[in-house]
C-alpha positions as MATLAB code, in Angstrom:
seq = 'MGRGPDTRCSRVALGDRGISVTKRRGSAVLCIGNDPVHLNLRCSLLKEHGWNVLSSGSGHEGLIRFGQEVVDAVVVDLNDDGTEAALITGELKRLRPEVPVIILVTDEKALANGATQQANAVVMKSQEAGMLIGALKALLPAQ';
ca = [
     110.474  128.247  -14.360;
     107.059  128.530  -12.708;
     105.513  131.380  -10.825;
     103.937  131.217   -7.479;
     100.237  131.903   -6.998;
      98.913  135.144   -8.426;
      99.016  137.787   -5.715;
      98.141  140.809   -7.791;
      95.390  142.735   -6.156;
      92.993  145.429   -6.994;
      91.536  147.991   -4.565;
      87.825  148.553   -4.647;
      85.728  150.988   -2.569;
      82.729  149.607   -0.751;
      79.745  151.883   -1.023;
      80.151  155.527   -0.140;
      82.124  154.763    3.009;
      85.354  154.550    0.949;
      86.512  151.388    2.687;
      88.866  149.504    0.455;
      89.326  145.787    0.360;
      91.752  143.570   -1.580;
      90.410  141.195   -4.233;
      92.492  138.370   -5.488;
      92.591  138.050   -9.261;
      92.961  134.914  -11.245;
      94.747  134.648  -14.573;
      93.612  137.290  -17.090;
      93.423  136.278  -20.749;
      93.222  138.854  -23.510;
      91.318  137.686  -26.550;
      91.999  139.530  -29.782;
      89.670  138.772  -32.715;
      87.986  140.575  -35.561;
      84.908  138.343  -35.709;
      82.513  139.574  -32.972;
      80.430  136.347  -32.841;
      83.467  134.007  -32.413;
      85.175  136.488  -30.068;
      82.092  136.558  -27.768;
      81.774  132.719  -27.832;
      85.471  132.356  -27.054;
      85.326  134.803  -24.182;
      82.292  132.984  -22.740;
      84.106  129.658  -22.987;
      87.137  130.980  -21.080;
      84.991  132.667  -18.441;
      83.173  129.378  -17.879;
      86.552  127.794  -17.158;
      87.450  130.410  -14.580;
      89.642  132.887  -16.420;
      89.191  136.624  -16.229;
      88.743  137.684  -19.833;
      89.430  140.931  -21.703;
      88.562  141.258  -25.390;
      89.594  143.446  -28.278;
      87.935  143.574  -31.681;
      91.089  144.304  -33.713;
      94.784  143.818  -33.602;
      95.435  147.495  -33.067;
      92.931  147.740  -30.211;
      94.427  144.526  -28.763;
      97.878  146.025  -28.687;
      96.635  149.095  -26.868;
      94.794  146.958  -24.338;
      97.851  144.785  -23.857;
      99.834  147.855  -22.991;
      97.227  149.078  -20.482;
      96.195  145.884  -18.704;
      97.952  143.155  -16.707;
      97.395  139.923  -18.704;
      98.803  136.479  -18.267;
      98.098  135.190  -21.730;
      96.825  136.329  -25.133;
      94.657  134.491  -27.649;
      94.915  135.886  -31.230;
      92.313  135.096  -33.923;
      92.510  137.492  -36.801;
      90.720  136.187  -39.899;
      93.275  137.094  -42.513;
      96.013  135.250  -44.341;
      98.131  135.294  -41.209;
      99.970  138.498  -41.950;
      98.235  140.639  -39.358;
      98.370  137.817  -36.812;
     102.041  137.494  -37.324;
     102.563  141.279  -36.886;
     100.453  141.487  -33.750;
     102.100  138.402  -32.241;
     105.516  139.832  -32.941;
     104.607  143.124  -31.308;
     103.095  141.371  -28.255;
     106.332  139.371  -27.862;
     108.507  142.391  -28.310;
     106.569  144.256  -25.609;
     106.381  141.428  -23.093;
     108.151  138.224  -24.250;
     107.182  136.362  -21.004;
     103.426  136.533  -21.782;
     102.342  133.413  -23.703;
     100.504  133.949  -26.989;
      98.168  131.351  -28.528;
      97.265  131.777  -32.227;
      94.073  130.263  -33.669;
      94.376  129.074  -37.283;
      91.797  127.813  -39.784;
      94.085  125.579  -41.790;
      97.627  124.489  -42.548;
      98.222  127.530  -44.821;
      98.597  129.808  -41.725;
     101.207  127.399  -40.322;
     103.142  127.481  -43.561;
     103.256  131.228  -43.996;
     105.110  131.902  -40.689;
     102.254  133.494  -38.762;
     102.714  131.082  -35.920;
     106.474  131.109  -35.482;
     106.481  133.393  -32.458;
     103.456  131.921  -30.763;
     103.723  129.670  -27.704;
     100.937  127.467  -28.976;
      98.801  127.016  -32.098;
      95.221  125.800  -31.957;
      93.232  124.760  -35.004;
      89.803  126.418  -34.984;
      88.092  123.107  -35.753;
      89.327  121.805  -32.371;
      89.158  125.137  -30.517;
      87.075  124.412  -27.431;
      89.097  121.548  -25.941;
      92.449  122.436  -27.383;
      92.362  126.119  -26.338;
      91.491  125.216  -22.775;
      94.274  122.646  -22.751;
      96.804  125.087  -24.157;
      95.974  127.756  -21.598;
      96.181  125.236  -18.778;
      99.570  124.136  -20.004;
     100.944  127.647  -20.380;
      99.573  129.199  -17.222;
     100.445  128.215  -13.690;
      97.724  126.633  -11.560;
      95.635  129.066   -9.573;
];
C-alpha cells in the first residue's frame, strides 16, 4: 500500500513583510545514535542522498523528537547489547506503527537477542553506507 507524493508543507515568512510561502518537504529521516561521530557521518550521508535529516543523541531524546516531528523513517544505532535498541524500537512502533524503523547492528549477536524483531529492516554496520541507502529507498515511496 503506497502513498502518493509527499504534500506536507511548512509555512515560512519572507523577511519582515510577513509574506508566507509553501515549501514542499521531502522524506524526513530521524537518526538516533549515541556515538556522535557515527551519528554525524550517517546524517551527512543521508543528506547527500536527498533526505531531510533530524538527529538525536540518545534513545530518550529520539523518542521525544519522534513525538514532536513528522518523520517518514527512523534509523536506530545505539551501541549497547541491543536491549536499549529493542526498547526504543518497540516504543517507536507502539507510537506510530506505520513509520519504518531500521536498526543498525554490529554483529550477529544483536540479531539473536531479539533487538531487531520489530524493525522493518536490519543493516550491518560493516555494510552501512550502501545498505542503509538501499533500505531507505525500499521502505520510503519515491519523491
